[in-house]
The first five atom37 places (N, CA, C, CB, O) and aatype in JSON, in Angstrom:
{
  "aatype": [12, 5, 16, 12, 16, 19, 11, 0, 14, 0, 9, 15, 4, 11, 8, 4, 19, 8, 16, 9, 5, 15, 6, 19, 7, 6, 10, 14, 7, 19, 11, 15, 19, 5, 0, 10, 0, 3, 16, 11, 10, 19, 16, 9, 0, 13, 3, 3, 14, 0, 16, 11, 6, 11, 9, 6, 0, 10, 10, 0, 6, 9, 7, 18, 14, 19, 6, 6],
  "atom_mask": [
    [1, 1, 1, 1, 1],
    [1, 1, 1, 1, 1],
    [1, 1, 1, 1, 1],
    [1, 1, 1, 1, 1],
    [1, 1, 1, 1, 1],
    [1, 1, 1, 1, 1],
    [1, 1, 1, 1, 1],
    [1, 1, 1, 1, 1],
    [1, 1, 1, 1, 1],
    [1, 1, 1, 1, 1],
    [1, 1, 1, 1, 1],
    [1, 1, 1, 1, 1],
    [1, 1, 1, 1, 1],
    [1, 1, 1, 1, 1],
    [1, 1, 1, 1, 1],
    [1, 1, 1, 1, 1],
    [1, 1, 1, 1, 1],
    [1, 1, 1, 1, 1],
    [1, 1, 1, 1, 1],
    [1, 1, 1, 1, 1],
    [1, 1, 1, 1, 1],
    [1, 1, 1, 1, 1],
    [1, 1, 1, 1, 1],
    [1, 1, 1, 1, 1],
    [1, 1, 1, 0, 1],
    [1, 1, 1, 1, 1],
    [1, 1, 1, 1, 1],
    [1, 1, 1, 1, 1],
    [1, 1, 1, 0, 1],
    [1, 1, 1, 1, 1],
    [1, 1, 1, 1, 1],
    [1, 1, 1, 1, 1],
    [1, 1, 1, 1, 1],
    [1, 1, 1, 1, 1],
    [1, 1, 1, 1, 1],
    [1, 1, 1, 1, 1],
    [1, 1, 1, 1, 1],
    [1, 1, 1, 1, 1],
    [1, 1, 1, 1, 1],
    [1, 1, 1, 1, 1],
    [1, 1, 1, 1, 1],
    [1, 1, 1, 1, 1],
    [1, 1, 1, 1, 1],
    [1, 1, 1, 1, 1],
    [1, 1, 1, 1, 1],
    [1, 1, 1, 1, 1],
    [1, 1, 1, 1, 1],
    [1, 1, 1, 1, 1],
    [1, 1, 1, 1, 1],
    [1, 1, 1, 1, 1],
    [1, 1, 1, 1, 1],
    [1, 1, 1, 1, 1],
    [1, 1, 1, 1, 1],
    [1, 1, 1, 1, 1],
    [1, 1, 1, 1, 1],
    [1, 1, 1, 1, 1],
    [1, 1, 1, 1, 1],
    [1, 1, 1, 1, 1],
    [1, 1, 1, 1, 1],
    [1, 1, 1, 1, 1],
    [1, 1, 1, 1, 1],
    [1, 1, 1, 1, 1],
    [1, 1, 1, 0, 1],
    [1, 1, 1, 1, 1],
    [1, 1, 1, 1, 1],
    [1, 1, 1, 1, 1],
    [1, 1, 1, 1, 1],
    [1, 1, 1, 1, 1]
  ],
  "atom_positions": [
    [[85.26, 106.33, 84.75], [85.12, 106.91, 86.07], [86.17, 108.01, 86.23], [85.28, 105.82, 87.17], [87.3, 107.88, 85.76]],
    [[85.77, 109.08, 86.88], [86.67, 110.19, 87.18], [86.98, 110.21, 88.67], [86.06, 111.53, 86.73], [86.2, 109.72, 89.48]],
    [[88.12, 110.78, 89.01], [88.5, 110.95, 90.41], [88.95, 112.38, 90.61], [89.62, 109.95, 90.82], [89.63, 112.95, 89.76]],
    [[88.56, 112.96, 91.73], [89.01, 114.31, 92.07], [89.42, 114.35, 93.53], [87.91, 115.35, 91.79], [88.85, 113.66, 94.37]],
    [[90.43, 115.16, 93.82], [90.85, 115.39, 95.2], [90.83, 116.9, 95.42], [92.27, 114.78, 95.48], [91.42, 117.66, 94.65]],
    [[90.16, 117.31, 96.49], [90.05, 118.73, 96.81], [90.41, 118.96, 98.27], [88.63, 119.25, 96.51], [90.32, 118.05, 99.1]],
    [[90.8, 120.18, 98.58], [91.09, 120.56, 99.96], [89.89, 121.31, 100.51], [92.39, 121.42, 100.05], [89.41, 122.27, 99.9]],
    [[89.41, 120.87, 101.67], [88.29, 121.51, 102.35], [88.77, 121.89, 103.75], [87.02, 120.55, 102.42], [88.67, 121.09, 104.68]],
    [[89.28, 123.12, 103.92], [89.89, 123.54, 105.18], [88.99, 123.45, 106.41], [90.36, 124.93, 105.05], [89.5, 123.4, 107.53]],
    [[87.68, 123.42, 106.23], [86.76, 123.37, 107.37], [86.71, 122.0, 108.05], [85.37, 123.76, 106.92], [86.13, 121.87, 109.13]],
    [[87.29, 120.96, 107.44], [87.3, 119.63, 108.05], [88.18, 119.68, 109.3], [87.81, 118.53, 107.04], [89.35, 120.05, 109.22]],
    [[87.61, 119.29, 110.45], [88.39, 119.36, 111.68], [88.29, 118.12, 112.57], [87.96, 120.55, 112.46], [89.06, 117.99, 113.52]],
    [[87.36, 117.22, 112.27], [87.18, 116.08, 113.18], [86.52, 114.9, 112.46], [86.33, 116.5, 114.4], [86.18, 114.98, 111.27]],
    [[86.34, 113.8, 113.2], [85.7, 112.61, 112.63], [84.25, 112.87, 112.23], [85.76, 111.46, 113.62], [83.75, 112.28, 111.28]],
    [[83.58, 113.75, 112.97], [82.2, 114.09, 112.62], [82.14, 114.75, 111.24], [81.57, 115.03, 113.68], [81.26, 114.45, 110.43]],
    [[83.09, 115.65, 110.98], [83.16, 116.3, 109.66], [83.36, 115.24, 108.57], [84.33, 117.33, 109.62], [82.68, 115.27, 107.54]],
    [[84.28, 114.33, 108.81], [84.57, 113.26, 107.84], [83.31, 112.45, 107.57], [85.71, 112.34, 108.36], [82.98, 112.17, 106.42]],
    [[82.61, 112.07, 108.63], [81.39, 111.27, 108.48], [80.32, 112.04, 107.69], [80.84, 110.87, 109.87], [79.68, 111.47, 106.81]],
    [[80.15, 113.31, 108.01], [79.16, 114.13, 107.31], [79.46, 114.19, 105.82], [79.11, 115.54, 107.91], [78.57, 114.0, 104.99]],
    [[80.71, 114.47, 105.48], [81.1, 114.56, 104.07], [80.89, 113.23, 103.36], [82.57, 114.99, 103.94], [80.32, 113.18, 102.27]],
    [[81.35, 112.14, 103.99], [81.22, 110.84, 103.34], [79.76, 110.45, 103.14], [81.93, 109.77, 104.16], [79.41, 109.89, 102.1]],
    [[78.91, 110.73, 104.11], [77.51, 110.33, 103.96], [76.76, 111.24, 102.99], [76.81, 110.33, 105.32], [75.99, 110.75, 102.17]],
    [[76.97, 112.55, 103.07], [76.25, 113.48, 102.19], [76.71, 113.37, 100.74], [76.45, 114.92, 102.68], [75.88, 113.24, 99.83]],
    [[78.02, 113.4, 100.51], [78.52, 113.32, 99.14], [78.27, 111.93, 98.57], [80.04, 113.66, 99.09], [78.01, 111.78, 97.37]],
    [[78.35, 110.9, 99.41], [78.1, 109.54, 98.96], [76.7, 109.31, 98.45], [0.0, 0.0, 0.0], [76.46, 108.36, 97.7]],
    [[75.75, 110.17, 98.85], [74.35, 110.05, 98.4], [74.12, 110.68, 97.03], [73.43, 110.69, 99.42], [73.09, 110.45, 96.41]],
    [[75.07, 111.48, 96.56], [74.91, 112.16, 95.27], [74.92, 111.12, 94.15], [76.04, 113.21, 95.05], [75.84, 110.3, 94.07]],
    [[73.91, 111.14, 93.27], [73.87, 110.16, 92.18], [75.15, 110.21, 91.34], [72.65, 110.41, 91.29], [75.58, 111.28, 90.9]],
    [[75.73, 109.05, 91.12], [76.94, 108.94, 90.32], [78.21, 108.82, 91.14], [0.0, 0.0, 0.0], [79.25, 108.4, 90.62]],
    [[78.15, 109.18, 92.43], [79.34, 109.08, 93.28], [79.55, 107.62, 93.67], [79.19, 109.97, 94.56], [78.65, 106.97, 94.18]],
    [[80.76, 107.13, 93.42], [81.1, 105.73, 93.69], [81.79, 105.56, 95.04], [81.99, 105.19, 92.59], [81.53, 104.59, 95.76]],
    [[82.67, 106.51, 95.4], [83.35, 106.42, 96.69], [83.78, 107.81, 97.14], [84.57, 105.48, 96.61], [84.02, 108.7, 96.33]],
    [[83.88, 107.96, 98.47], [84.3, 109.23, 99.07], [85.25, 108.91, 100.2], [83.06, 110.07, 99.58], [84.95, 108.08, 101.07]],
    [[86.4, 109.56, 100.2], [87.35, 109.42, 101.31], [87.71, 110.82, 101.77], [88.63, 108.6, 100.88], [88.2, 111.62, 100.98]],
    [[87.46, 111.11, 103.04], [87.8, 112.41, 103.61], [88.75, 112.16, 104.78], [86.52, 113.2, 104.07], [88.56, 111.22, 105.56]],
    [[89.76, 113.01, 104.9], [90.74, 112.87, 105.97], [90.84, 114.17, 106.75], [92.13, 112.47, 105.4], [91.12, 115.22, 106.17]],
    [[90.62, 114.1, 108.06], [90.66, 115.3, 108.89], [92.07, 115.86, 109.02], [90.1, 115.0, 110.27], [92.25, 117.08, 109.06]],
    [[93.08, 115.0, 109.08], [94.44, 115.5, 109.29], [94.99, 116.26, 108.09], [95.36, 114.34, 109.61], [95.75, 117.22, 108.27]],
    [[94.64, 115.86, 106.87], [95.13, 116.56, 105.67], [94.09, 117.51, 105.09], [95.53, 115.54, 104.62], [94.41, 118.34, 104.24]],
    [[92.83, 117.39, 105.55], [91.72, 118.19, 105.06], [91.45, 117.95, 103.57], [91.99, 119.67, 105.3], [90.95, 118.82, 102.86]],
    [[91.79, 116.75, 103.1], [91.59, 116.38, 101.7], [90.39, 115.45, 101.56], [92.86, 115.72, 101.13], [90.13, 114.6, 102.41]],
    [[89.68, 115.64, 100.46], [88.54, 114.79, 100.12], [88.79, 114.24, 98.72], [87.17, 115.57, 100.2], [89.02, 115.0, 97.78]],
    [[88.75, 112.9, 98.6], [88.92, 112.25, 97.3], [87.61, 111.56, 96.94], [90.11, 111.24, 97.32], [87.06, 110.79, 97.73]],
    [[87.12, 111.86, 95.75], [85.84, 111.33, 95.3], [86.0, 110.67, 93.95], [84.77, 112.45, 95.23], [86.61, 111.24, 93.04]],
    [[85.47, 109.45, 93.81], [85.4, 108.76, 92.52], [83.95, 108.83, 92.07], [85.91, 107.25, 92.62], [83.03, 108.55, 92.84]],
    [[83.75, 109.22, 90.81], [82.37, 109.43, 90.35], [82.23, 109.21, 88.85], [81.92, 110.84, 90.7], [83.19, 109.25, 88.09]],
    [[80.99, 108.99, 88.45], [80.56, 108.88, 87.05], [79.39, 109.84, 86.87], [80.17, 107.4, 86.67], [78.93, 110.46, 87.82]],
    [[78.9, 109.94, 85.63], [77.68, 110.7, 85.37], [76.55, 110.1, 86.19], [77.32, 110.71, 83.85], [76.52, 108.88, 86.35]],
    [[75.64, 110.88, 86.71], [75.42, 112.29, 86.46], [76.19, 113.24, 87.38], [73.97, 112.58, 86.57], [76.03, 114.45, 87.27]],
    [[77.03, 112.72, 88.27], [77.82, 113.6, 89.14], [78.86, 114.34, 88.31], [78.5, 112.77, 90.28], [79.41, 113.81, 87.34]],
    [[79.13, 115.58, 88.73], [80.18, 116.38, 88.09], [81.0, 117.05, 89.18], [79.57, 117.44, 87.11], [80.56, 117.16, 90.32]],
    [[82.18, 117.5, 88.81], [83.03, 118.21, 89.77], [82.28, 119.42, 90.34], [84.35, 118.66, 89.11], [82.34, 119.69, 91.54]],
    [[81.57, 120.13, 89.49], [80.84, 121.32, 89.92], [79.74, 120.97, 90.92], [80.24, 122.03, 88.71], [79.56, 121.68, 91.91]],
    [[79.0, 119.89, 90.66], [77.93, 119.48, 91.58], [78.52, 119.06, 92.93], [77.12, 118.32, 90.98], [77.95, 119.38, 93.97]],
    [[79.63, 118.35, 92.9], [80.26, 117.89, 94.14], [80.77, 119.08, 94.95], [81.42, 116.91, 93.84], [80.56, 119.15, 96.16]],
    [[81.45, 120.02, 94.29], [81.96, 121.2, 94.99], [80.81, 122.04, 95.55], [82.82, 122.05, 94.05], [80.93, 122.58, 96.65]],
    [[79.72, 122.16, 94.81], [78.55, 122.92, 95.29], [77.95, 122.25, 96.52], [77.49, 123.03, 94.17], [77.57, 122.93, 97.47]],
    [[77.85, 120.93, 96.51], [77.31, 120.21, 97.66], [78.23, 120.37, 98.87], [77.13, 118.72, 97.33], [77.74, 120.59, 99.98]],
    [[79.53, 120.26, 98.69], [80.46, 120.45, 99.8], [80.27, 121.83, 100.42], [81.92, 120.27, 99.32], [80.26, 121.96, 101.65]],
    [[80.13, 122.86, 99.61], [79.91, 124.22, 100.12], [78.57, 124.31, 100.86], [79.95, 125.24, 98.97], [78.47, 124.95, 101.91]],
    [[77.55, 123.66, 100.3], [76.21, 123.69, 100.9], [76.19, 123.07, 102.29], [75.22, 122.97, 100.0], [75.46, 123.53, 103.17]],
    [[76.99, 122.03, 102.51], [76.99, 121.35, 103.81], [78.06, 121.92, 104.75], [77.22, 119.85, 103.62], [78.28, 121.39, 105.84]],
    [[78.72, 123.01, 104.33], [79.64, 123.71, 105.23], [81.11, 123.42, 105.04], [0.0, 0.0, 0.0], [81.92, 123.77, 105.9]],
    [[81.48, 122.79, 103.94], [82.88, 122.44, 103.68], [83.31, 122.95, 102.31], [83.09, 120.91, 103.78], [83.6, 122.15, 101.41]],
    [[83.35, 124.29, 102.14], [83.73, 124.82, 100.82], [85.15, 124.41, 100.44], [83.62, 126.34, 100.81], [86.02, 124.27, 101.29]],
    [[85.34, 124.23, 99.16], [86.63, 123.79, 98.62], [87.55, 124.99, 98.46], [86.44, 123.06, 97.26], [87.14, 126.06, 98.02]],
    [[88.81, 124.77, 98.83], [89.83, 125.8, 98.64], [90.45, 125.61, 97.27], [90.92, 125.74, 99.76], [90.89, 124.51, 96.93]],
    [[90.49, 126.67, 96.49], [91.07, 126.58, 95.14], [92.57, 126.68, 95.2], [90.52, 127.67, 94.23], [93.23, 126.62, 94.16]]
  ]
}
């Protein structure tokens, strides 16, 4: 299992957190998602077929692009 933590500056409230957790959590291979509005960090644990690239693309698609 792999784990990644990314910063998504667009996170501003509990609704954002819920959206990220539910949308990213549906991606095949994702085991867990934790998003925090106060730090704007998202931590995801995943296996194949999920990849860092797929997760970052999905975050951007739902309005929470990752800051490099």
